[in-house]
C-alpha positions in Angstrom: -8.2 -49.3 6.6 -8.3 -45.8 6.6 -5.0 -43.7 7.5 -5.7 -40.7 9.5 -3.2 -38.0 10.8 -4.1 -36.6 14.0 -3.5 -32.8 14.6 -4.6 -32.9 18.2 -7.2 -29.9 18.6 -6.9 -29.2 15.1 -8.8 -32.5 13.9 -7.4 -35.0 11.7 -6.9 -35.6 7.8 -8.1 -38.6 5.9 -5.4 -39.1 3.5 -7.3 -41.6 1.3 -10.1 -39.0 0.9 -7.5 -36.3 0.0 -6.3 -38.9 -2.6 -9.6 -39.4 -4.0 -10.3 -35.7 -4.4 -6.9 -35.2 -5.9 -7.7 -37.5 -8.6 -11.1 -36.2 -9.3 -9.8 -32.7 -9.5 -6.3 -33.3 -11.3 -7.4 -31.3 -14.4 -8.4 -28.4 -12.1 -5.3 -28.6 -10.3 -3.3 -28.5 -13.6 -5.2 -25.4 -15.0 -4.6 -23.5 -11.8 -1.0 -24.4 -12.0 -0.8 -23.3 -15.6 -2.5 -20.0 -14.4 -0.2 -19.5 -11.7 3.0 -20.1 -13.8 1.4 -17.3 -16.4 1.1 -15.0 -13.4 4.7 -15.8 -12.7 5.7 -15.0 -16.2 4.2 -11.8 -16.2 6.5 -10.6 -13.3 9.5 -12.6 -14.8 9.2 -10.7 -18.2 8.2 -7.5 -16.7 11.0 -5.2 -18.1 10.7 -6.6 -21.4 6.7 -6.4 -21.5 6.0 -3.1 -19.7 7.2 0.6 -19.7 7.7 1.3 -16.1 10.4 3.8 -14.9 9.4 3.0 -11.3 11.0 -0.5 -11.3 14.5 0.5 -11.1 13.5 3.7 -8.9 11.8 1.3 -6.3 14.9 -1.3 -6.3 17.1 1.6 -5.0 16.8 3.9 -1.8 13.8 5.7 -3.0 12.4 7.5 0.4 14.5 10.5 -0.2 14.9 10.5 -4.1 12.8 12.5 -6.4 10.7 10.5 -8.9 12.0 9.5 -12.3 11.1 11.1 -15.3 8.1 9.4 -17.3 5.9 9.7 -20.0 2.2 9.9 -18.6 0.5 8.3 -21.5 3.0 5.3 -21.7 2.9 4.8 -18.0 -0.9 4.7 -17.9 -1.1 2.3 -21.0 1.6 -0.1 -19.4 -0.1 -0.2 -16.2 -3.6 -0.6 -17.7 -2.0 -3.5 -19.9 -0.3 -5.3 -16.9 -3.4 -4.7 -14.7 -5.8 -6.3 -17.3 -3.1 -9.3 -17.9 -3.0 -9.9 -14.1 -6.9 -9.3 -13.9 -7.8 -11.9 -16.8 -5.6 -14.5 -15.3 -6.9 -14.0 -11.7 -10.4 -14.2 -13.0 -9.7 -17.4 -14.7 -8.2 -18.6 -11.4 -11.4 -17.7 -9.4 -13.5 -19.3 -12.6 -11.5 -22.6 -12.3 -11.7 -22.6 -8.5 -15.5 -21.9 -8.2 -17.5 -22.2 -11.7 -19.9 -19.5 -10.4 -21.0 -17.0 -13.0 -22.4 -14.7 -10.3 -19.3 -14.8 -8.4 -17.3 -14.1 -11.6 -19.5 -11.0 -12.5 -18.9 -9.7 -9.0 -15.1 -10.4 -9.4 -15.1 -8.4 -12.7 -16.9 -5.5 -11.2 -14.6 -5.4 -8.2 -11.4 -5.4 -10.4 -12.7 -2.5 -12.5 -13.8 -0.2 -9.4 -10.4 -1.1 -7.9 -8.6 -0.1 -11.1 -10.2 3.3 -11.2 -9.6 3.9 -7.6 -6.2 3.0 -7.6 -5.1 4.6 -11.0 -6.8 7.9 -9.7 -4.9 7.7 -6.4 -1.6 6.6 -8.1 -1.7 9.8 -10.4 -2.7 12.1 -7.7 0.4 10.9 -5.6 2.9 11.0 -8.6 1.7 14.5 -10.0 1.9 15.9 -6.6 4.7 14.0 -5.5 7.1 14.7 -2.5 9.6 12.7 -0.6 7.0 11.8 2.1 4.7 9.9 -0.2 7.3 7.9 -2.1 6.2 4.9 0.2 2.2 5.6 -0.7 3.3 5.6 -4.5 5.2 2.3 -4.0 2.2 0.5 -2.4 -0.5 1.7 -4.5 1.7 1.0 -7.6 2.0 -2.6 -6.1 -1.6 -3.1 -6.0 -1.6 -2.1 -9.8 1.2 -4.4 -11.0 0.7 -7.3 -8.9 -2.1 -9.9 -8.6 -2.7 -9.1 -4.9 -6.5 -9.1 -5.2 -6.6 -12.7 -6.3 -4.8 -13.6 -2.8 -7.6 -12.1 -1.1 -10.5 -13.0 -3.3 -10.1 -16.8 -3.4 -10.1 -17.2 0.3 -13.0 -14.8 0.8 -14.9 -16.5 -1.8 -14.3 -20.0 -0.6 -15.2 -18.9 2.9 -18.5 -17.4 1.4 -19.4 -20.6 -0.7 -18.6 -23.0 2.1 -19.2 -21.4 5.4 -21.2 -18.4 5.3 -24.6 -20.2 4.3 -27.5 -18.8 6.0 
């Protein structure tokens, strides 16, 4: 007997099929969980691992405040190190999900291009800072320090692999 849960116009779920797929992919799920925990640990230990005077600045009322003092080289090195950590973990997540070398090479290229673009924009904004662009600095910095791209790439690659076949 196959157990189905009906979602009306959204279709139905075959629980036995889901259980079978889960038991076949338990190592994949385990590695994905470990990688997600490591991404979380980068965030949890951000104050100990990275030089970032903007951490405290953006936790306060920053819209009308001047930027904090910072060391350009230390800030760049810290942003690069954090971006690389998040990128490596994100690329491993994409590899575990899809096991596609072409997709992996494309992802690495995209991460490199995005870093160059974002770091140029970030330094332009902080070196030409006014109180009006503090929010722009906040969002550009967010893309540099958080693994946001993996949240965009995994669904996009899943769609590309499963639904965009010509």
